Every structure is written in C-alpha cells, then in structure tokens.
The first five atom37 places (N, CA, C, CB, O) and aatype in JSON, in Angstrom:
{
  "aatype": [20, 20, 20, 20, 20, 20, 20, 20, 20, 20, 20, 20, 20, 20, 20, 20, 20, 20, 20, 20, 20, 20, 20, 20, 20, 20, 20, 20, 20, 20, 20, 20, 20, 20, 20, 20, 20, 20, 20, 20, 20, 20, 20, 20, 20, 20, 20, 20, 20, 20, 20, 20, 20, 20, 20, 20, 20, 20, 20, 20, 20, 20, 20, 20, 20, 20, 20, 20, 20, 20, 20, 20, 20, 20, 20, 20, 20, 20, 20, 20, 20, 20, 20, 20, 20, 20, 20, 20, 20, 20, 20, 20, 20, 20, 20, 20, 20, 20, 20, 20, 20, 20, 20, 20, 20, 20, 20, 20, 20, 20, 20, 20, 20, 20],
  "atom_mask": [
    [1, 1, 1, 1, 1],
    [1, 1, 1, 1, 1],
    [1, 1, 1, 1, 1],
    [1, 1, 1, 1, 1],
    [1, 1, 1, 1, 1],
    [1, 1, 1, 1, 1],
    [1, 1, 1, 1, 1],
    [1, 1, 1, 1, 1],
    [1, 1, 1, 1, 1],
    [1, 1, 1, 1, 1],
    [1, 1, 1, 1, 1],
    [1, 1, 1, 1, 1],
    [1, 1, 1, 1, 1],
    [1, 1, 1, 1, 1],
    [1, 1, 1, 1, 1],
    [1, 1, 1, 1, 1],
    [1, 1, 1, 1, 1],
    [1, 1, 1, 1, 1],
    [1, 1, 1, 1, 1],
    [1, 1, 1, 1, 1],
    [1, 1, 1, 1, 1],
    [1, 1, 1, 1, 1],
    [1, 1, 1, 1, 1],
    [1, 1, 1, 1, 1],
    [1, 1, 1, 1, 1],
    [1, 1, 1, 1, 1],
    [1, 1, 1, 1, 1],
    [1, 1, 1, 1, 1],
    [1, 1, 1, 1, 1],
    [1, 1, 1, 1, 1],
    [1, 1, 1, 1, 1],
    [1, 1, 1, 1, 1],
    [1, 1, 1, 1, 1],
    [1, 1, 1, 1, 1],
    [1, 1, 1, 1, 1],
    [1, 1, 1, 1, 1],
    [1, 1, 1, 1, 1],
    [1, 1, 1, 1, 1],
    [1, 1, 1, 1, 1],
    [1, 1, 1, 1, 1],
    [1, 1, 1, 1, 1],
    [1, 1, 1, 1, 1],
    [1, 1, 1, 1, 1],
    [1, 1, 1, 1, 1],
    [1, 1, 1, 1, 1],
    [1, 1, 1, 1, 1],
    [1, 1, 1, 1, 1],
    [1, 1, 1, 1, 1],
    [1, 1, 1, 1, 1],
    [1, 1, 1, 1, 1],
    [1, 1, 1, 1, 1],
    [1, 1, 1, 1, 1],
    [1, 1, 1, 1, 1],
    [1, 1, 1, 1, 1],
    [1, 1, 1, 1, 1],
    [1, 1, 1, 1, 1],
    [1, 1, 1, 1, 1],
    [1, 1, 1, 1, 1],
    [1, 1, 1, 1, 1],
    [1, 1, 1, 1, 1],
    [1, 1, 1, 1, 1],
    [1, 1, 1, 1, 1],
    [1, 1, 1, 1, 1],
    [1, 1, 1, 1, 1],
    [1, 1, 1, 1, 1],
    [1, 1, 1, 1, 1],
    [1, 1, 1, 1, 1],
    [1, 1, 1, 1, 1],
    [1, 1, 1, 1, 1],
    [1, 1, 1, 1, 1],
    [1, 1, 1, 1, 1],
    [1, 1, 1, 1, 1],
    [1, 1, 1, 1, 1],
    [1, 1, 1, 1, 1],
    [1, 1, 1, 1, 1],
    [1, 1, 1, 1, 1],
    [1, 1, 1, 1, 1],
    [1, 1, 1, 1, 1],
    [1, 1, 1, 1, 1],
    [1, 1, 1, 1, 1],
    [1, 1, 1, 1, 1],
    [1, 1, 1, 1, 1],
    [1, 1, 1, 1, 1],
    [1, 1, 1, 1, 1],
    [1, 1, 1, 1, 1],
    [1, 1, 1, 1, 1],
    [1, 1, 1, 1, 1],
    [1, 1, 1, 1, 1],
    [1, 1, 1, 1, 1],
    [1, 1, 1, 1, 1],
    [1, 1, 1, 1, 1],
    [1, 1, 1, 1, 1],
    [1, 1, 1, 1, 1],
    [1, 1, 1, 1, 1],
    [1, 1, 1, 1, 1],
    [1, 1, 1, 1, 1],
    [1, 1, 1, 1, 1],
    [1, 1, 1, 1, 1],
    [1, 1, 1, 1, 1],
    [1, 1, 1, 1, 1],
    [1, 1, 1, 1, 1],
    [1, 1, 1, 1, 1],
    [1, 1, 1, 1, 1],
    [1, 1, 1, 1, 1],
    [1, 1, 1, 1, 1],
    [1, 1, 1, 1, 1],
    [1, 1, 1, 1, 1],
    [1, 1, 1, 1, 1],
    [1, 1, 1, 1, 1],
    [1, 1, 1, 1, 1],
    [1, 1, 1, 1, 1],
    [1, 1, 1, 1, 1],
    [1, 1, 1, 1, 1],
    [1, 1, 1, 1, 1]
  ],
  "atom_positions": [
    [[328.03, 97.93, 44.87], [326.6, 97.68, 44.76], [326.06, 98.56, 43.63], [325.85, 97.97, 46.12], [326.4, 99.74, 43.57]],
    [[325.24, 98.02, 42.76], [324.7, 98.79, 41.65], [323.87, 99.98, 42.14], [323.85, 97.9, 40.77], [323.29, 99.95, 43.22]],
    [[323.83, 101.02, 41.32], [323.05, 102.2, 41.64], [321.58, 101.83, 41.83], [323.2, 103.27, 40.53], [321.05, 100.97, 41.12]],
    [[320.92, 102.48, 42.8], [319.51, 102.21, 43.03], [319.27, 101.04, 43.96], [318.82, 101.96, 41.74], [318.12, 100.68, 44.22]],
    [[320.35, 100.43, 44.48], [320.19, 99.34, 45.42], [320.67, 99.76, 46.79], [320.94, 98.09, 44.94], [321.52, 100.63, 46.94]],
    [[320.09, 99.12, 47.79], [320.43, 99.45, 49.16], [320.5, 98.18, 49.98], [319.41, 100.43, 49.76], [319.78, 97.21, 49.73]],
    [[321.38, 98.2, 50.98], [321.47, 97.08, 51.91], [320.78, 97.46, 53.2], [322.95, 96.69, 52.17], [320.97, 98.55, 53.72]],
    [[319.97, 96.55, 53.71], [319.29, 96.73, 54.99], [319.56, 95.51, 55.85], [317.76, 96.95, 54.8], [319.69, 94.4, 55.34]],
    [[319.66, 95.73, 57.15], [319.86, 94.65, 58.11], [318.6, 94.54, 58.95], [321.12, 94.9, 59.0], [318.14, 95.53, 59.53]],
    [[318.04, 93.34, 59.03], [316.86, 93.09, 59.85], [317.26, 92.21, 61.02], [315.71, 92.43, 59.01], [317.93, 91.19, 60.84]],
    [[316.86, 92.61, 62.21], [317.1, 91.79, 63.39], [315.8, 91.72, 64.19], [318.26, 92.37, 64.26], [314.88, 92.49, 63.95]],
    [[315.75, 90.81, 65.11], [314.52, 90.51, 65.84], [314.69, 90.91, 67.3], [314.15, 89.01, 65.72], [315.16, 90.13, 68.13]],
    [[314.29, 92.13, 67.59], [314.44, 92.74, 68.9], [313.7, 91.94, 69.96], [313.95, 94.17, 68.87], [312.52, 91.63, 69.81]],
    [[314.41, 91.62, 71.04], [313.79, 90.95, 72.17], [313.59, 89.46, 72.0], [312.5, 91.56, 72.44], [313.06, 88.82, 72.91]],
    [[314.0, 88.89, 70.87], [313.81, 87.45, 70.64], [314.98, 86.67, 71.25], [313.7, 87.15, 69.12], [316.1, 87.16, 71.29]],
    [[314.7, 85.45, 71.71], [315.77, 84.57, 72.14], [316.56, 84.14, 70.91], [315.21, 83.33, 72.9], [316.13, 84.39, 69.79]],
    [[317.7, 83.49, 71.1], [318.5, 83.02, 69.98], [317.7, 82.04, 69.13], [319.81, 82.35, 70.48], [317.69, 82.14, 67.9]],
    [[317.01, 81.1, 69.79], [316.2, 80.14, 69.04], [315.08, 80.81, 68.26], [315.61, 79.1, 70.0], [314.86, 80.5, 67.09]],
    [[314.36, 81.74, 68.92], [313.29, 82.47, 68.23], [313.85, 83.27, 67.06], [312.54, 83.41, 69.21], [313.3, 83.25, 65.96]],
    [[314.96, 83.98, 67.3], [315.57, 84.78, 66.26], [315.96, 83.96, 65.05], [316.78, 85.49, 66.79], [315.75, 84.38, 63.91]],
    [[316.54, 82.78, 65.28], [316.9, 81.88, 64.17], [315.67, 81.46, 63.39], [317.64, 80.64, 64.7], [315.66, 81.48, 62.16]],
    [[314.63, 81.08, 64.12], [313.39, 80.63, 63.47], [312.75, 81.78, 62.71], [312.4, 80.06, 64.52], [312.34, 81.62, 61.56]],
    [[312.67, 82.96, 63.35], [312.09, 84.14, 62.69], [312.88, 84.48, 61.43], [312.08, 85.34, 63.66], [312.29, 84.75, 60.38]],
    [[314.21, 84.48, 61.53], [315.05, 84.85, 60.38], [314.84, 83.9, 59.22], [316.54, 84.87, 60.78], [314.67, 84.33, 58.08]],
    [[314.83, 82.6, 59.49], [314.64, 81.6, 58.44], [313.26, 81.75, 57.79], [314.79, 80.18, 59.01], [313.13, 81.71, 56.57]],
    [[312.24, 81.94, 58.63], [310.88, 82.05, 58.14], [310.68, 83.33, 57.32], [309.89, 82.02, 59.3], [310.09, 83.29, 56.24]],
    [[311.17, 84.46, 57.83], [311.01, 85.73, 57.11], [311.82, 85.72, 55.82], [311.44, 86.91, 58.0], [311.36, 86.24, 54.8]],
    [[313.01, 85.14, 55.85], [313.82, 85.04, 54.63], [313.04, 84.3, 53.54], [315.16, 84.31, 54.92], [312.92, 84.79, 52.41]],
    [[312.52, 83.13, 53.88], [311.75, 82.35, 52.91], [310.53, 83.13, 52.42], [311.31, 81.02, 53.53], [310.21, 83.1, 51.23]],
    [[309.85, 83.8, 53.33], [308.64, 84.55, 52.99], [308.96, 85.71, 52.04], [307.97, 85.09, 54.26], [308.25, 85.9, 51.05]],
    [[310.01, 86.49, 52.32], [310.34, 87.64, 51.48], [310.78, 87.22, 50.08], [311.45, 88.46, 52.14], [310.39, 87.85, 49.1]],
    [[311.55, 86.16, 49.97], [311.99, 85.67, 48.66], [310.79, 85.19, 47.85], [313.02, 84.54, 48.82], [310.75, 85.35, 46.63]],
    [[309.83, 84.6, 48.55], [308.63, 84.11, 47.87], [307.78, 85.25, 47.31], [307.8, 83.28, 48.83], [307.21, 85.11, 46.22]],
    [[307.69, 86.38, 48.03], [306.84, 87.47, 47.56], [307.52, 88.37, 46.54], [306.38, 88.29, 48.73], [306.83, 89.0, 45.73]],
    [[308.87, 88.46, 46.57], [309.57, 89.3, 45.59], [310.98, 88.74, 45.38], [309.62, 90.79, 46.06], [311.86, 88.93, 46.22]],
    [[311.17, 88.08, 44.28], [312.46, 87.44, 44.01], [313.58, 88.44, 43.73], [312.33, 86.5, 42.84], [314.75, 88.05, 43.65]],
    [[313.25, 89.72, 43.58], [314.3, 90.72, 43.35], [315.0, 91.12, 44.65], [313.7, 91.95, 42.68], [316.04, 91.77, 44.62]],
    [[314.43, 90.74, 45.8], [315.07, 91.02, 47.09], [316.07, 89.9, 47.37], [314.01, 91.14, 48.25], [315.69, 88.73, 47.44]],
    [[317.33, 90.27, 47.52], [318.36, 89.29, 47.88], [318.46, 89.26, 49.4], [319.75, 89.63, 47.23], [318.68, 90.29, 50.04]],
    [[318.29, 88.07, 49.98], [318.26, 87.92, 51.44], [319.3, 86.9, 51.86], [316.85, 87.5, 51.93], [319.38, 85.8, 51.3]],
    [[320.1, 87.27, 52.86], [321.12, 86.37, 53.4], [320.96, 86.3, 54.91], [322.56, 86.85, 53.02], [320.9, 87.34, 55.58]],
    [[320.88, 85.1, 55.46], [320.79, 84.92, 56.9], [322.21, 84.94, 57.46], [320.05, 83.59, 57.27], [323.09, 84.26, 56.95]],
    [[322.42, 85.73, 58.53], [323.76, 85.89, 59.1], [323.78, 85.6, 60.6], [324.29, 87.3, 58.83], [322.78, 85.78, 61.29]],
    [[324.91, 85.17, 61.05], [325.14, 84.97, 62.48], [325.59, 86.28, 63.1], [326.19, 83.86, 62.73], [326.24, 87.1, 62.46]],
    [[325.22, 86.46, 64.38], [325.69, 87.63, 65.11], [327.2, 87.51, 65.37], [324.92, 87.79, 66.45], [327.94, 88.49, 65.28]],
    [[327.64, 86.27, 65.68], [329.04, 86.01, 65.97], [329.52, 84.86, 65.09], [329.26, 85.69, 67.49], [328.79, 83.89, 64.89]],
    [[330.72, 84.97, 64.57], [331.26, 83.94, 63.68], [331.45, 82.61, 64.38], [332.58, 84.41, 63.09], [331.4, 81.56, 63.74]],
    [[331.68, 82.63, 65.71], [331.92, 81.39, 66.44], [330.63, 80.75, 66.96], [332.86, 81.65, 67.59], [330.69, 79.74, 67.66]],
    [[329.5, 81.31, 66.63], [328.21, 80.78, 67.1], [327.82, 79.55, 66.29], [327.11, 81.85, 66.99], [328.18, 79.42, 65.12]],
    [[327.08, 78.64, 66.93], [326.64, 77.41, 66.29], [325.33, 77.6, 65.52], [326.47, 76.33, 67.34], [324.98, 76.77, 64.68]],
    [[324.6, 78.67, 65.8], [323.28, 78.85, 65.19], [323.38, 79.27, 63.73], [322.47, 79.89, 65.97], [324.46, 79.6, 63.24]],
    [[322.25, 79.25, 63.05], [322.19, 79.64, 61.64], [322.23, 81.14, 61.46], [320.94, 79.08, 61.0], [322.62, 81.62, 60.4]],
    [[321.85, 81.88, 62.47], [321.87, 83.33, 62.42], [320.51, 83.94, 62.59], [322.46, 83.79, 61.13], [319.53, 83.48, 62.0]],
    [[320.44, 84.97, 63.41], [319.17, 85.63, 63.72], [319.09, 87.0, 63.08], [318.99, 85.75, 65.22], [318.25, 87.82, 63.46]],
    [[319.96, 87.27, 62.1], [319.97, 88.55, 61.41], [319.85, 88.28, 59.91], [321.27, 89.35, 61.73], [320.42, 87.33, 59.39]],
    [[319.1, 89.15, 59.24], [318.98, 89.05, 57.78], [319.6, 90.27, 57.15], [317.49, 88.91, 57.35], [319.37, 91.4, 57.59]],
    [[320.39, 90.07, 56.11], [320.92, 91.16, 55.3], [320.17, 91.13, 53.98], [322.47, 91.03, 55.08], [320.11, 90.1, 53.31]],
    [[319.59, 92.26, 53.61], [318.81, 92.36, 52.39], [319.44, 93.36, 51.45], [317.36, 92.76, 52.7], [319.91, 94.42, 51.87]],
    [[319.45, 93.02, 50.17], [319.84, 93.98, 49.13], [318.62, 94.11, 48.24], [321.13, 93.51, 48.32], [318.14, 93.13, 47.67]],
    [[318.13, 95.34, 48.13], [316.93, 95.54, 47.33], [317.03, 96.78, 46.48], [315.7, 95.62, 48.22], [317.7, 97.75, 46.84]],
    [[316.37, 96.73, 45.36], [316.29, 97.88, 44.47], [315.22, 98.84, 44.95], [316.0, 97.44, 43.03], [314.48, 98.54, 45.89]],
    [[315.15, 99.98, 44.34], [314.22, 101.02, 44.78], [312.77, 100.58, 44.69], [314.42, 102.27, 43.96], [311.95, 101.02, 45.5]],
    [[312.43, 99.73, 43.74], [311.04, 99.3, 43.61], [310.65, 98.22, 44.62], [310.79, 98.8, 42.22], [309.47, 97.91, 44.76]],
    [[311.63, 97.64, 45.3], [311.34, 96.55, 46.23], [310.9, 97.04, 47.61], [312.55, 95.67, 46.37], [310.49, 96.22, 48.43]],
    [[310.97, 98.34, 47.89], [310.6, 98.85, 49.22], [309.14, 98.54, 49.55], [310.83, 100.36, 49.3], [308.82, 98.18, 50.69]],
    [[308.26, 98.67, 48.58], [306.84, 98.37, 48.82], [306.65, 96.9, 49.11], [305.98, 98.8, 47.62], [305.92, 96.53, 50.03]],
    [[307.3, 96.04, 48.34], [307.19, 94.59, 48.57], [307.76, 94.23, 49.93], [307.92, 93.81, 47.46], [307.19, 93.4, 50.64]],
    [[308.87, 94.85, 50.31], [309.46, 94.6, 51.63], [308.51, 95.02, 52.74], [310.79, 95.34, 51.77], [308.3, 94.26, 53.69]],
    [[307.94, 96.21, 52.63], [307.01, 96.7, 53.65], [305.78, 95.79, 53.76], [306.57, 98.13, 53.33], [305.35, 95.46, 54.87]],
    [[305.23, 95.4, 52.63], [304.07, 94.48, 52.64], [304.46, 93.13, 53.25], [303.53, 94.27, 51.2], [303.7, 92.54, 54.03]],
    [[305.64, 92.66, 52.9], [306.11, 91.39, 53.43], [306.31, 91.43, 54.94], [307.4, 90.99, 52.77], [305.92, 90.5, 55.65]],
    [[306.92, 92.5, 55.43], [307.12, 92.65, 56.87], [305.78, 92.73, 57.59], [307.97, 93.9, 57.19], [305.59, 92.07, 58.61]],
    [[304.85, 93.52, 57.07], [303.53, 93.65, 57.7], [302.81, 92.31, 57.73], [302.68, 94.68, 56.95], [302.25, 91.93, 58.77]],
    [[302.81, 91.58, 56.61], [302.14, 90.27, 56.55], [302.81, 89.27, 57.49], [302.13, 89.73, 55.11], [302.13, 88.5, 58.16]],
    [[304.13, 89.28, 57.53], [304.85, 88.35, 58.38], [304.58, 88.65, 59.86], [306.35, 88.42, 58.1], [304.4, 87.73, 60.66]],
    [[304.57, 89.93, 60.22], [304.3, 90.3, 61.61], [302.88, 89.92, 62.02], [304.51, 91.8, 61.82], [302.64, 89.58, 63.19]],
    [[301.92, 89.96, 61.09], [300.56, 89.52, 61.41], [300.56, 88.05, 61.78], [299.62, 89.78, 60.21], [299.83, 87.64, 62.69]],
    [[301.35, 87.25, 61.09], [301.42, 85.81, 61.36], [302.25, 85.49, 62.6], [302.0, 85.09, 60.17], [302.11, 84.41, 63.17]],
    [[303.09, 86.41, 63.03], [304.01, 86.17, 64.14], [303.82, 87.25, 65.2], [305.48, 86.15, 63.66], [304.72, 88.05, 65.46]],
    [[302.63, 87.27, 65.79], [302.32, 88.31, 66.78], [303.34, 88.26, 67.91], [300.89, 88.13, 67.33], [303.77, 87.19, 68.34]],
    [[303.71, 89.43, 68.37], [304.69, 89.53, 69.44], [306.11, 89.75, 68.93], [304.65, 88.31, 70.3], [306.97, 90.19, 69.68]],
    [[306.35, 89.44, 67.66], [307.69, 89.64, 67.1], [307.91, 91.12, 66.82], [307.88, 88.81, 65.8], [306.99, 91.85, 66.46]],
    [[309.16, 91.55, 67.0], [309.56, 92.92, 66.68], [310.75, 92.85, 65.73], [309.91, 93.75, 67.97], [311.69, 92.1, 65.97]],
    [[310.69, 93.62, 64.67], [311.78, 93.64, 63.69], [312.41, 95.03, 63.7], [311.26, 93.27, 62.26], [311.72, 96.04, 63.62]],
    [[313.72, 95.06, 63.8], [314.46, 96.3, 63.64], [315.09, 96.28, 62.26], [315.55, 96.47, 64.77], [315.81, 95.34, 61.91]],
    [[314.83, 97.32, 61.47], [315.37, 97.46, 60.12], [316.39, 98.59, 60.17], [314.24, 97.74, 59.06], [316.05, 99.72, 60.51]],
    [[317.64, 98.27, 59.82], [318.71, 99.28, 59.84], [319.29, 99.41, 58.44], [319.83, 98.9, 60.86], [319.43, 98.44, 57.7]],
    [[319.61, 100.66, 58.11], [320.36, 100.91, 56.88], [321.37, 102.0, 57.18], [319.42, 101.31, 55.7], [321.53, 102.39, 58.34]],
    [[322.06, 102.49, 56.17], [323.13, 103.46, 56.38], [322.65, 104.74, 57.04], [323.79, 103.78, 55.08], [323.44, 105.42, 57.69]],
    [[321.38, 105.1, 56.87], [320.92, 106.38, 57.41], [320.02, 106.31, 58.63], [320.21, 107.09, 56.37], [319.57, 107.35, 59.11]],
    [[319.74, 105.14, 59.14], [318.9, 105.1, 60.34], [318.32, 103.73, 60.59], [317.78, 106.1, 60.22], [318.73, 102.73, 60.0]],
    [[317.35, 103.71, 61.49], [316.7, 102.44, 61.8], [315.23, 102.64, 62.1], [317.39, 101.76, 62.98], [314.8, 103.73, 62.47]],
    [[314.48, 101.57, 61.93], [313.04, 101.55, 62.12], [312.71, 100.28, 62.88], [312.27, 101.62, 60.75], [313.18, 99.2, 62.53]],
    [[311.9, 100.4, 63.95], [311.44, 99.22, 64.67], [309.98, 99.01, 64.32], [311.63, 99.38, 66.22], [309.16, 99.92, 64.45]],
    [[309.65, 97.78, 63.86], [308.29, 97.47, 63.43], [307.73, 96.34, 64.29], [308.25, 97.07, 61.93], [308.41, 95.34, 64.54]],
    [[306.5, 96.52, 64.74], [305.81, 95.46, 65.47], [304.31, 95.69, 65.36], [306.26, 95.41, 66.96], [303.86, 96.82, 65.26]],
    [[303.56, 94.61, 65.4], [302.1, 94.69, 65.39], [301.51, 95.42, 64.2], [301.65, 95.36, 66.63], [300.5, 96.11, 64.34]],
    [[302.12, 95.27, 63.02], [301.63, 95.97, 61.83], [300.52, 95.2, 61.16], [302.77, 96.21, 60.85], [300.43, 93.98, 61.3]],
    [[299.68, 95.92, 60.43], [298.72, 95.26, 59.55], [298.73, 95.98, 58.22], [297.29, 95.24, 60.18], [299.53, 96.9, 58.01]],
    [[297.87, 95.59, 57.32], [297.93, 96.1, 55.95], [297.79, 97.61, 55.87], [296.86, 95.46, 55.12], [298.34, 98.23, 54.96]],
    [[297.06, 98.22, 56.79], [296.9, 99.68, 56.73], [298.2, 100.42, 57.08], [295.79, 100.12, 57.69], [298.32, 101.61, 56.81]],
    [[299.17, 99.72, 57.67], [300.43, 100.34, 58.05], [301.48, 100.3, 56.94], [300.97, 99.66, 59.27], [302.54, 100.92, 57.08]],
    [[301.21, 99.59, 55.86], [302.21, 99.4, 54.81], [302.69, 100.74, 54.25], [301.65, 98.54, 53.69], [303.89, 100.93, 54.08]],
    [[301.79, 101.65, 53.97], [302.18, 102.95, 53.4], [303.14, 103.69, 54.34], [300.92, 103.82, 53.14], [304.1, 104.3, 53.88]],
    [[302.87, 103.63, 55.63], [303.76, 104.3, 56.6], [305.14, 103.64, 56.65], [303.14, 104.28, 58.01], [306.15, 104.32, 56.77]],
    [[305.17, 102.32, 56.55], [306.45, 101.61, 56.56], [307.24, 101.95, 55.29], [306.24, 100.08, 56.67], [308.45, 102.2, 55.36]],
    [[306.59, 101.95, 54.14], [307.26, 102.32, 52.89], [307.84, 103.72, 53.01], [306.27, 102.24, 51.69], [308.98, 103.96, 52.62]],
    [[307.06, 104.65, 53.54], [307.55, 106.02, 53.71], [308.74, 106.07, 54.65], [306.43, 106.93, 54.24], [309.72, 106.76, 54.38]],
    [[308.67, 105.33, 55.76], [309.76, 105.3, 56.72], [311.02, 104.7, 56.1], [309.36, 104.51, 57.96], [312.12, 105.22, 56.32]],
    [[310.88, 103.62, 55.33], [312.02, 103.04, 54.65], [312.62, 104.02, 53.63], [311.61, 101.74, 53.96], [313.84, 104.1, 53.49]],
    [[311.78, 104.74, 52.94], [312.25, 105.74, 51.97], [312.94, 106.89, 52.67], [311.1, 106.26, 51.12], [313.94, 107.41, 52.16]],
    [[312.44, 107.3, 53.82], [313.03, 108.4, 54.56], [314.4, 108.07, 55.13], [312.12, 108.82, 55.68], [315.22, 108.96, 55.34]],
    [[314.65, 106.78, 55.39], [315.95, 106.4, 55.95], [317.0, 106.19, 54.89], [315.82, 105.16, 56.79], [318.14, 105.88, 55.21]],
    [[316.65, 106.34, 53.61], [317.61, 106.14, 52.53], [318.51, 107.33, 52.39], [316.9, 105.87, 51.22], [319.39, 107.34, 51.53]]
  ]
}
C-alpha cells in the first residue's frame, strides 16, 4: 500500500444480514460519490455466504479522513438507528446518531487510531 494510505473496515453493528447488505451497498455508493479518492470494496463475512456482503473495506489517503467522517455523519443522519464500527490496524470506533457538529470529533478519532 502506498505511503500515506490506510485500510479501514466498516461493519454495521447490530444489523441483520439483509440490513447490513443494504447499508453496505448504500454507504459504498454514497462515499464514492462524495470523494472518489476513497477506494471502497464490499465484502462478505464468509466466503460461502450468498449475500453481497455487509462489510466495507476502504483504502484512503490522509486527506480523505475528513471526507470519510463527513460521509459517515451524513449517511447516519439518513439512516437513523444504524451503527457503524470502523476498524483499522490501531483500534476501532463505533459511530451512531452523528450529525454535522460531530464531524470534527470523528476526524480526530480516526486520526488517533492511525
């Protein structure tokens, strides 16, 4: 992976398989739309599963953290009740019920887990 890039895994805590698949597809499309520099791949939890996958793998550069945080906050506003767990090599963050005033805190939390 090129210097300055990081991989993060997003999953949907407490969601059913169907909800997780729908959330993953919707958030993937939303994040790519707001910042094309974020590479997003939808993954299955198990290789033998029939679903499209309820987990997203993201590769983003250092400048994409703000776009990611804004995207997660905006997406959570549209999908009340959803919870997203963001994991990377140094830790994890659970996000739910965010709004625009929370973006700075999410960016800081994402930076702290790097």
